[in-house]
NUROMAR-894311 format. One record per residue: residue number from 0; x, y, z of N, C-alpha, C in turn. Coordinates in nm, 2 decimals. Layout:
# NUROMAR-894311
<nr NUM, n_east X, n_north Y, n_up Z, ca_east X, ca_north Y, ca_up Z, c_east X, c_north Y, c_up Z>
...
This chain:
# NUROMAR-894311
<nr 0, n_east 2.03, n_north -2.62, n_up -2.45, ca_east 1.89, ca_north -2.60, ca_up -2.46, c_east 1.84, c_north -2.59, c_up -2.35>
<nr 1, n_east 1.72, n_north -2.51, n_up -2.27, ca_east 1.65, ca_north -2.56, ca_up -2.14, c_east 1.49, c_north -2.54, c_up -2.25>
<nr 2, n_east 1.38, n_north -2.59, n_up -2.19, ca_east 1.24, ca_north -2.58, ca_up -2.18, c_east 1.17, c_north -2.59, c_up -2.06>
<nr 3, n_east 1.08, n_north -2.50, n_up -2.05, ca_east 1.00, ca_north -2.47, ca_up -1.94, c_east 0.86, c_north -2.50, c_up -1.98>
<nr 4, n_east 0.79, n_north -2.57, n_up -1.94, ca_east 0.63, ca_north -2.59, ca_up -1.96, c_east 0.54, c_north -2.60, c_up -1.81>
<nr 5, n_east 0.48, n_north -2.51, n_up -1.77, ca_east 0.43, ca_north -2.46, ca_up -1.75, c_east 0.28, c_north -2.52, c_up -1.74>
<nr 6, n_east 0.18, n_north -2.55, n_up -1.61, ca_east 0.09, ca_north -2.65, ca_up -1.62, c_east -0.02, c_north -2.54, c_up -1.47>
<nr 7, n_east -0.15, n_north -2.56, n_up -1.51, ca_east -0.22, ca_north -2.50, ca_up -1.36, c_east -0.25, c_north -2.44, c_up -1.38>
<nr 8, n_east -0.30, n_north -2.32, n_up -1.51, ca_east -0.36, ca_north -2.22, ca_up -1.48, c_east -0.54, c_north -2.24, c_up -1.50>
<nr 9, n_east -0.58, n_north -2.16, n_up -1.48, ca_east -0.73, ca_north -2.15, ca_up -1.52, c_east -0.80, c_north -2.05, c_up -1.44>
<nr 10, n_east -0.98, n_north -2.09, n_up -1.50, ca_east -1.04, ca_north -1.99, ca_up -1.45, c_east -1.11, c_north -2.02, c_up -1.29>
<nr 11, n_east -1.09, n_north -1.96, n_up -1.22, ca_east -1.12, ca_north -1.92, ca_up -1.07, c_east -1.20, c_north -1.80, c_up -1.01>
<nr 12, n_east -1.28, n_north -1.89, n_up -0.91, ca_east -1.33, ca_north -1.77, ca_up -0.81, c_east -1.23, c_north -1.69, c_up -0.72>
<nr 13, n_east -1.28, n_north -1.54, n_up -0.72, ca_east -1.23, ca_north -1.49, ca_up -0.60, c_east -1.23, c_north -1.57, c_up -0.49>
<nr 14, n_east -1.10, n_north -1.56, n_up -0.41, ca_east -1.09, ca_north -1.63, ca_up -0.29, c_east -1.10, c_north -1.81, c_up -0.32>
<nr 15, n_east -1.07, n_north -1.84, n_up -0.49, ca_east -1.02, ca_north -1.96, ca_up -0.45, c_east -0.88, c_north -1.97, c_up -0.47>
<nr 16, n_east -0.81, n_north -2.07, n_up -0.50, ca_east -0.67, ca_north -2.13, ca_up -0.53, c_east -0.61, c_north -2.22, c_up -0.67>
<nr 17, n_east -0.52, n_north -2.23, n_up -0.62, ca_east -0.42, ca_north -2.28, ca_up -0.77, c_east -0.32, c_north -2.32, c_up -0.74>
<nr 18, n_east -0.28, n_north -2.44, n_up -0.80, ca_east -0.12, ca_north -2.47, ca_up -0.79, c_east -0.05, c_north -2.44, c_up -0.97>
<nr 19, n_east 0.02, n_north -2.39, n_up -0.95, ca_east 0.08, ca_north -2.38, ca_up -1.12, c_east 0.19, c_north -2.47, c_up -1.09>
<nr 20, n_east 0.28, n_north -2.56, n_up -1.19, ca_east 0.37, ca_north -2.64, ca_up -1.20, c_east 0.47, c_north -2.56, c_up -1.30>
<nr 21, n_east 0.57, n_north -2.57, n_up -1.32, ca_east 0.69, ca_north -2.55, ca_up -1.42, c_east 0.80, c_north -2.67, c_up -1.43>
<nr 22, n_east 0.77, n_north -2.71, n_up -1.55, ca_east 0.88, ca_north -2.82, ca_up -1.50, c_east 1.00, c_north -2.81, c_up -1.63>
<nr 23, n_east 1.12, n_north -2.77, n_up -1.57, ca_east 1.23, ca_north -2.76, ca_up -1.67, c_east 1.28, c_north -2.91, c_up -1.73>
<nr 24, n_east 1.32, n_north -2.92, n_up -1.84, ca_east 1.43, ca_north -3.00, ca_up -1.90, c_east 1.53, c_north -2.97, c_up -1.99>
<nr 25, n_east 1.62, n_north -3.02, n_up -2.00, ca_east 1.70, ca_north -3.00, ca_up -2.12, c_east 1.88, c_north -2.97, c_up -2.02>
<nr 26, n_east 1.96, n_north -2.90, n_up -2.10, ca_east 2.05, ca_north -2.87, ca_up -2.03, c_east 2.09, c_north -2.79, c_up -1.93>
<nr 27, n_east 2.04, n_north -2.81, n_up -1.78, ca_east 2.05, ca_north -2.73, ca_up -1.65, c_east 2.15, c_north -2.76, c_up -1.62>
<nr 28, n_east 2.19, n_north -2.64, n_up -1.56, ca_east 2.30, ca_north -2.58, ca_up -1.45, c_east 2.21, c_north -2.64, c_up -1.35>
<nr 29, n_east 2.33, n_north -2.71, n_up -1.24, ca_east 2.33, ca_north -2.75, ca_up -1.12, c_east 2.26, c_north -2.64, c_up -1.03>
<nr 30, n_east 2.31, n_north -2.49, n_up -1.05, ca_east 2.30, ca_north -2.40, ca_up -0.97, c_east 2.19, c_north -2.31, c_up -1.04>
<nr 31, n_east 2.11, n_north -2.30, n_up -1.03, ca_east 2.01, ca_north -2.19, ca_up -1.08, c_east 1.89, c_north -2.12, c_up -1.01>
<nr 32, n_east 1.80, n_north -2.03, n_up -1.05, ca_east 1.69, ca_north -1.99, ca_up -0.97, c_east 1.58, c_north -1.95, c_up -1.08>
<nr 33, n_east 1.48, n_north -2.02, n_up -1.03, ca_east 1.37, ca_north -2.10, ca_up -1.11, c_east 1.26, c_north -1.94, c_up -1.05>
<nr 34, n_east 1.16, n_north -1.91, n_up -1.13, ca_east 1.09, ca_north -1.80, ca_up -1.08, c_east 0.94, c_north -1.78, c_up -1.18>
<nr 35, n_east 0.87, n_north -1.74, n_up -1.07, ca_east 0.74, ca_north -1.69, ca_up -1.13, c_east 0.71, c_north -1.53, c_up -1.16>
<nr 36, n_east 0.67, n_north -1.50, n_up -1.28, ca_east 0.64, ca_north -1.35, ca_up -1.35, c_east 0.52, c_north -1.37, c_up -1.37>
<nr 37, n_east 0.45, n_north -1.26, n_up -1.37, ca_east 0.33, ca_north -1.26, ca_up -1.45, c_east 0.31, c_north -1.09, c_up -1.52>
<nr 38, n_east 0.22, n_north -1.12, n_up -1.65, ca_east 0.19, ca_north -1.07, ca_up -1.72, c_east 0.02, c_north -1.00, c_up -1.69>
<nr 39, n_east -0.02, n_north -0.86, n_up -1.69, ca_east -0.15, ca_north -0.86, ca_up -1.67, c_east -0.19, c_north -0.78, c_up -1.82>
<nr 40, n_east -0.27, n_north -0.77, n_up -1.83, ca_east -0.34, ca_north -0.68, ca_up -1.98, c_east -0.30, c_north -0.56, c_up -1.98>
<nr 41, n_east -0.20, n_north -0.49, n_up -2.07, ca_east -0.20, ca_north -0.33, ca_up -2.04, c_east -0.09, c_north -0.30, c_up -1.95>
<nr 42, n_east 0.02, n_north -0.40, n_up -1.89, ca_east 0.08, ca_north -0.40, ca_up -1.78, c_east 0.22, c_north -0.47, c_up -1.86>
<nr 43, n_east 0.33, n_north -0.42, n_up -1.76, ca_east 0.42, ca_north -0.47, ca_up -1.79, c_east 0.47, c_north -0.63, c_up -1.72>
<nr 44, n_east 0.54, n_north -0.73, n_up -1.76, ca_east 0.59, ca_north -0.84, ca_up -1.70, c_east 0.64, c_north -0.81, c_up -1.55>
<nr 45, n_east 0.58, n_north -0.87, n_up -1.45, ca_east 0.62, ca_north -0.87, ca_up -1.30, c_east 0.68, c_north -0.96, c_up -1.21>
<nr 46, n_east 0.76, n_north -0.97, n_up -1.18, ca_east 0.82, ca_north -1.06, ca_up -1.10, c_east 0.70, c_north -1.09, c_up -0.98>
<nr 47, n_east 0.66, n_north -1.23, n_up -0.94, ca_east 0.62, ca_north -1.30, ca_up -0.85, c_east 0.67, c_north -1.35, c_up -0.75>
<nr 48, n_east 0.79, n_north -1.44, n_up -0.78, ca_east 0.84, ca_north -1.50, ca_up -0.71, c_east 0.95, c_north -1.60, c_up -0.74>
<nr 49, n_east 1.07, n_north -1.63, n_up -0.64, ca_east 1.15, ca_north -1.71, ca_up -0.73, c_east 1.24, c_north -1.74, c_up -0.59>
<nr 50, n_east 1.30, n_north -1.86, n_up -0.61, ca_east 1.33, ca_north -1.97, ca_up -0.55, c_east 1.46, c_north -2.01, c_up -0.60>
<nr 51, n_east 1.61, n_north -2.03, n_up -0.54, ca_east 1.71, ca_north -2.06, ca_up -0.56, c_east 1.67, c_north -2.20, c_up -0.55>
<nr 52, n_east 1.83, n_north -2.29, n_up -0.60, ca_east 1.83, ca_north -2.42, ca_up -0.57, c_east 1.85, c_north -2.45, c_up -0.47>
<nr 53, n_east 1.94, n_north -2.34, n_up -0.39, ca_east 1.95, ca_north -2.40, ca_up -0.22, c_east 1.82, c_north -2.32, c_up -0.17>
<nr 54, n_east 1.72, n_north -2.28, n_up -0.21, ca_east 1.61, ca_north -2.26, ca_up -0.08, c_east 1.60, c_north -2.14, c_up -0.11>
<nr 55, n_east 1.68, n_north -2.03, n_up -0.12, ca_east 1.65, ca_north -1.92, ca_up -0.12, c_east 1.53, c_north -1.80, c_up -0.19>
<nr 56, n_east 1.44, n_north -1.73, n_up -0.14, ca_east 1.34, ca_north -1.74, ca_up -0.15, c_east 1.32, c_north -1.56, c_up -0.16>
<nr 57, n_east 1.23, n_north -1.52, n_up -0.28, ca_east 1.19, ca_north -1.35, ca_up -0.29, c_east 1.03, c_north -1.38, c_up -0.33>
<nr 58, n_east 0.95, n_north -1.25, n_up -0.28, ca_east 0.85, ca_north -1.23, ca_up -0.30, c_east 0.84, c_north -1.08, c_up -0.34>
<nr 59, n_east 0.72, n_north -1.11, n_up -0.44, ca_east 0.69, ca_north -0.94, ca_up -0.49, c_east 0.61, c_north -0.91, c_up -0.35>
<nr 60, n_east 0.58, n_north -0.81, n_up -0.28, ca_east 0.51, ca_north -0.73, ca_up -0.17, c_east 0.40, c_north -0.78, c_up -0.18>
<nr 61, n_east 0.30, n_north -0.77, n_up -0.34, ca_east 0.18, ca_north -0.76, ca_up -0.38, c_east 0.13, c_north -0.88, c_up -0.32>
<nr 62, n_east 0.21, n_north -1.00, n_up -0.30, ca_east 0.18, ca_north -1.18, ca_up -0.33, c_east 0.23, c_north -1.20, c_up -0.18>
<nr 63, n_east 0.32, n_north -1.19, n_up -0.08, ca_east 0.30, ca_north -1.20, ca_up 0.01, c_east 0.22, c_north -1.30, c_up 0.12>
<nr 64, n_east 0.24, n_north -1.37, n_up 0.16, ca_east 0.13, ca_north -1.40, ca_up 0.25, c_east 0.02, c_north -1.51, c_up 0.19>
<nr 65, n_east 0.04, n_north -1.48, n_up 0.05, ca_east -0.09, ca_north -1.53, ca_up -0.03, c_east -0.04, c_north -1.63, c_up -0.15>
<nr 66, n_east 0.07, n_north -1.62, n_up -0.17, ca_east 0.17, ca_north -1.69, ca_up -0.26, c_east 0.29, c_north -1.79, c_up -0.18>
<nr 67, n_east 0.30, n_north -1.87, n_up -0.24, ca_east 0.42, ca_north -2.00, ca_up -0.20, c_east 0.49, c_north -2.02, c_up -0.29>
<nr 68, n_east 0.60, n_north -2.04, n_up -0.31, ca_east 0.69, ca_north -2.10, ca_up -0.38, c_east 0.73, c_north -2.23, c_up -0.37>
<nr 69, n_east 0.78, n_north -2.29, n_up -0.42, ca_east 0.89, ca_north -2.43, ca_up -0.38, c_east 0.91, c_north -2.50, c_up -0.51>
<nr 70, n_east 1.02, n_north -2.59, n_up -0.49, ca_east 1.06, ca_north -2.63, ca_up -0.59, c_east 1.12, c_north -2.78, c_up -0.54>
<nr 71, n_east 1.13, n_north -2.88, n_up -0.64, ca_east 1.16, ca_north -2.98, ca_up -0.61, c_east 1.30, c_north -3.05, c_up -0.74>
<nr 72, n_east 1.42, n_north -3.00, n_up -0.70, ca_east 1.55, ca_north -3.01, ca_up -0.77, c_east 1.57, c_north -3.12, c_up -0.83>
<nr 73, n_east 1.52, n_north -3.28, n_up -0.72, ca_east 1.51, ca_north -3.40, ca_up -0.84, c_east 1.44, c_north -3.32, c_up -0.98>
<nr 74, n_east 1.32, n_north -3.31, n_up -0.97, ca_east 1.26, ca_north -3.31, ca_up -1.07, c_east 1.27, c_north -3.22, c_up -1.15>
<nr 75, n_east 1.38, n_north -3.08, n_up -1.13, ca_east 1.35, ca_north -2.96, ca_up -1.17, c_east 1.21, c_north -2.88, c_up -1.23>
<nr 76, n_east 1.17, n_north -2.90, n_up -1.11, ca_east 1.02, ca_north -2.85, ca_up -1.11, c_east 1.00, c_north -2.72, c_up -0.98>
<nr 77, n_east 0.93, n_north -2.65, n_up -1.06, ca_east 0.91, ca_north -2.51, ca_up -0.96, c_east 0.77, c_north -2.49, c_up -0.96>
<nr 78, n_east 0.68, n_north -2.50, n_up -0.84, ca_east 0.58, ca_north -2.48, ca_up -0.80, c_east 0.53, c_north -2.34, c_up -0.76>
<nr 79, n_east 0.41, n_north -2.25, n_up -0.76, ca_east 0.31, ca_north -2.20, ca_up -0.72, c_east 0.20, c_north -2.17, c_up -0.66>
<nr 80, n_east 0.17, n_north -2.24, n_up -0.54, ca_east 0.04, ca_north -2.22, ca_up -0.50, c_east 0.00, c_north -2.09, c_up -0.45>
<nr 81, n_east -0.08, n_north -2.08, n_up -0.52, ca_east -0.18, ca_north -1.95, ca_up -0.50, c_east -0.29, c_north -1.95, c_up -0.43>
<nr 82, n_east -0.34, n_north -1.89, n_up -0.30, ca_east -0.45, ca_north -1.88, ca_up -0.21, c_east -0.50, c_north -1.72, c_up -0.23>
<nr 83, n_east -0.67, n_north -1.73, n_up -0.18, ca_east -0.68, ca_north -1.60, ca_up -0.17, c_east -0.74, c_north -1.50, c_up -0.31>
<nr 84, n_east -0.70, n_north -1.60, n_up -0.40, ca_east -0.70, ca_north -1.51, ca_up -0.51, c_east -0.78, c_north -1.39, c_up -0.51>
<nr 85, n_east -0.74, n_north -1.31, n_up -0.60, ca_east -0.78, ca_north -1.15, ca_up -0.62, c_east -0.82, c_north -1.14, c_up -0.75>
<nr 86, n_east -0.95, n_north -1.07, n_up -0.83, ca_east -0.91, ca_north -1.02, ca_up -0.95, c_east -0.82, c_north -0.98, c_up -1.05>
<nr 87, n_east -0.76, n_north -0.87, n_up -0.92, ca_east -0.59, ca_north -0.84, ca_up -1.00, c_east -0.52, c_north -0.92, c_up -1.01>
<nr 88, n_east -0.50, n_north -1.05, n_up -0.94, ca_east -0.42, ca_north -1.16, ca_up -0.99, c_east -0.44, c_north -1.21, c_up -1.15>
<nr 89, n_east -0.55, n_north -1.16, n_up -1.23, ca_east -0.55, ca_north -1.25, ca_up -1.37, c_east -0.46, c_north -1.21, c_up -1.46>
<nr 90, n_east -0.38, n_north -1.26, n_up -1.49, ca_east -0.25, ca_north -1.23, ca_up -1.61, c_east -0.21, c_north -1.40, c_up -1.64>
<nr 91, n_east -0.14, n_north -1.36, n_up -1.76, ca_east -0.06, ca_north -1.46, ca_up -1.78, c_east 0.09, c_north -1.52, c_up -1.67>
<nr 92, n_east 0.08, n_north -1.63, n_up -1.60, ca_east 0.18, ca_north -1.65, ca_up -1.53, c_east 0.29, c_north -1.72, c_up -1.64>
<nr 93, n_east 0.39, n_north -1.67, n_up -1.61, ca_east 0.54, ca_north -1.72, ca_up -1.68, c_east 0.63, c_north -1.78, c_up -1.60>
<nr 94, n_east 0.72, n_north -1.90, n_up -1.64, ca_east 0.83, ca_north -1.96, ca_up -1.56, c_east 0.94, c_north -1.93, c_up -1.61>
<nr 95, n_east 1.03, n_north -1.88, n_up -1.55, ca_east 1.17, ca_north -1.82, ca_up -1.60, c_east 1.28, c_north -1.90, c_up -1.51>
<nr 96, n_east 1.41, n_north -1.97, n_up -1.56, ca_east 1.50, ca_north -2.02, ca_up -1.54, c_east 1.63, c_north -1.97, c_up -1.55>
<nr 97, n_east 1.69, n_north -1.90, n_up -1.47, ca_east 1.83, ca_north -1.84, ca_up -1.50, c_east 1.94, c_north -1.86, c_up -1.40>
<nr 98, n_east 2.03, n_north -1.76, n_up -1.46, ca_east 2.17, ca_north -1.84, ca_up -1.33, c_east 2.23, c_north -1.67, c_up -1.30>
<nr 99, n_east 2.30, n_north -1.70, n_up -1.19, ca_east 2.36, ca_north -1.57, ca_up -1.11, c_east 2.46, c_north -1.54, c_up -1.10>
<nr 100, n_east 2.53, n_north -1.67, n_up -1.20, ca_east 2.65, ca_north -1.67, ca_up -1.21, c_east 2.72, c_north -1.70, c_up -1.35>
<nr 101, n_east 2.63, n_north -1.71, n_up -1.43, ca_east 2.65, ca_north -1.76, ca_up -1.58, c_east 2.52, c_north -1.70, c_up -1.67>
<nr 102, n_east 2.57, n_north -1.66, n_up -1.78, ca_east 2.47, ca_north -1.65, ca_up -1.88, c_east 2.38, c_north -1.73, c_up -1.90>
<nr 103, n_east 2.25, n_north -1.65, n_up -1.95, ca_east 2.11, ca_north -1.73, ca_up -2.01, c_east 2.00, c_north -1.76, c_up -1.94>
<nr 104, n_east 1.90, n_north -1.70, n_up -1.96, ca_east 1.78, ca_north -1.71, ca_up -1.90, c_east 1.64, c_north -1.77, c_up -2.03>
<nr 105, n_east 1.59, n_north -1.83, n_up -1.98, ca_east 1.47, ca_north -1.90, ca_up -2.04, c_east 1.34, c_north -1.92, c_up -2.00>
<nr 106, n_east 1.22, n_north -1.88, n_up -2.08, ca_east 1.15, ca_north -1.87, ca_up -1.99, c_east 1.03, c_north -1.98, c_up -2.12>
<nr 107, n_east 0.91, n_north -2.00, n_up -2.02, ca_east 0.79, ca_north -2.07, ca_up -2.06, c_east 0.71, c_north -2.00, c_up -2.16>
<nr 108, n_east 0.62, n_north -2.09, n_up -2.18, ca_east 0.51, ca_north -2.01, ca_up -2.27, c_east 0.36, c_north -1.95, c_up -2.22>
<nr 109, n_east 0.38, n_north -1.99, n_up -2.09, ca_east 0.26, ca_north -1.87, ca_up -2.03, c_east 0.16, c_north -1.97, c_up -1.97>
<nr 110, n_east 0.13, n_north -1.93, n_up -1.88, ca_east -0.01, ca_north -2.01, ca_up -1.84, c_east -0.15, c_north -1.92, c_up -1.78>
<nr 111, n_east -0.26, n_north -1.91, n_up -1.85, ca_east -0.35, ca_north -1.80, ca_up -1.84, c_east -0.41, c_north -1.81, c_up -1.68>
<nr 112, n_east -0.44, n_north -1.73, n_up -1.60, ca_east -0.49, ca_north -1.76, ca_up -1.48, c_east -0.56, c_north -1.61, c_up -1.45>
<nr 113, n_east -0.69, n_north -1.67, n_up -1.47, ca_east -0.83, ca_north -1.55, ca_up -1.45, c_east -0.89, c_north -1.60, c_up -1.32>
<nr 114, n_east -0.95, n_north -1.49, n_up -1.27, ca_east -0.99, ca_north -1.48, ca_up -1.14, c_east -1.11, c_north -1.36, c_up -1.17>
<nr 115, n_east -1.26, n_north -1.47, n_up -1.12, ca_east -1.36, ca_north -1.38, ca_up -1.13, c_east -1.39, c_north -1.29, c_up -1.00>
<nr 116, n_east -1.47, n_north -1.24, n_up -1.01, ca_east -1.52, ca_north -1.17, ca_up -0.87, c_east -1.65, c_north -1.18, c_up -0.84>
């Protein structure tokens, strides 16, 4: 079993920055993908960014240039640096860990990001 714990959300003014963290623990396979998703009220959950253990990164078009994902494989932790926040970035941000070549995906409990205009 894998547990994911997010932190770093909060209330911030438009134009501000936040850094989200997600720490994974448990029986974690050495080759995996860790990603950030978000879900705004009344909308579907969407991919924000994902990064493999090898460092390959994928971003949603809407966040390119403002969001930066990174990870520390030794700590099984993924980060999301969010700059130039906009009110439309308001959502619950979820961390996910999954495997490309094996079954299983795991979600964190989510962290709220609220951007005021």
